[in-house]
N, C-alpha and C positions, 0 to 999 in steps of 0.2 A: 418535669415534676418538681425539681428543686427550686424553681422560680415561682411556683404557685403562691407560696406564702408571701414573698415580697410584693407580688402583683396585688393580691388580696389586701394586704396591709396598706399599700399605697392607695388603693381604691377606697378603703375604709376611712383613711384620713381625709381624702378629698371629699367624700360624702359627709363626714363629720363637719368639715368647713362649710359646705353648702347648707347643711342642716342648722348650723349655728347662725348663719346669715338669715335663714328663714325664721328662726326663733326670735332674732332681734327685730325683724320686720313685723312679726306677729304681735309684738308688744306695743307698737306705735298705733295711736288712734288715727289710722289712715284708711282709705277705701280698700287698699290691698291687704290689710291685716287679716281679715277672715280667711282669705285664700292661702296666705302664708301659714296661718295656724293649722289649716287642714293639711297642707303639704308637710309641715313640720311633724305633725302627729302621725301621718301615714308613713313617711319615710324614716321616722325614728326607729320603728321596728326593724326595717330593713338594715339600717345602720348597725343596730345591735347584733343582728344575725351575722353581718359581714365581719364585725370585730371578733365575734366568737369563732367564726370560721378561720379567720386569720390566725388567731391564737392556737387553734387546734392544728392547723396545717403547719404552723411554726414548730410546735412540739413534735409533731409526727416527722417533719423533715429532719430535725436534729436527731431524733431517735433512730430513724431508719436510713437516712441518707448522709448524715454529716458526722462521721466518726471523729472528726477533729474538734468538735464542740461538745460541751456538756450543757445540759438543758438549763439548769438553774445557776450557772456560774457567770452569767453576763448581766450587765445593767440593762441591756435590751430586753431580756426575759422579764426582769422585775418591773421595768417601766411598762411593758406591754400588759403585764398582769394588772398593774395599777390602772391603766387605761380601760381595760375590760371591766374592772370593778367599778370604775366611775360610770361606765355605760350601764352597768346593772343598776347602779343607784339612780341614774337618769330614768331608766325604765320603771323604777319603783316610785320616784317622786312625780314623774310626769302626769300620771292620771289623777294625782291628788292635789294638783296646783290650785284648783278652784275651791277646794274644801279646806285646805290646810295652809295657813300663811307661812309656816316654816318651809314647807315644800316649795312654795312659790319663791321664797328667797334663796333656797338651797339649789334648786334646779339649774338656774343659769350659771352659778358658780361651779357646780359639778360639770356642766357642759364645757365651759372654758377650760377647766382643769383636764378633762378628757381629751379635748382638742390639742392642748399644749403638750400634754404627756404623750399622746399618740404621735404628734409630729416629731417630738424628740426621739421616741422609740424608732420611728421610721428612719430618722437621720442616723442613729447609732446602728441600725440594722444594715445600712449600706456598707458599713465597714466589715460586716460579717459575710457579705456575698462571696461565693467562691470565685 
């Protein structure tokens, strides 16, 4: 049970990386762009759910299984929270990309930010493993 959070977090970062690649492919005027756009849109929701599950299992594991850690006392916690907030922003801006030019500019920046912060969170989390 104690390793559920790190496995979910690692899967979330891997999925975010793949999702970012699909997003980049979707922006190019190539024959594969529509399929990449569909995959990006479809898997984006799954990625958001996975990030939220990773955050919840992390908090639960610290609370119930790790008496040696305090929940909000680590950079890992705050960066993970930031990555989850970025993912929430992506879920909010994604559907508005075609109607709002600000969302179209902000969405990829937030995506890269979520990916970088998520990867840094995972790296710092490795030092917290029992």
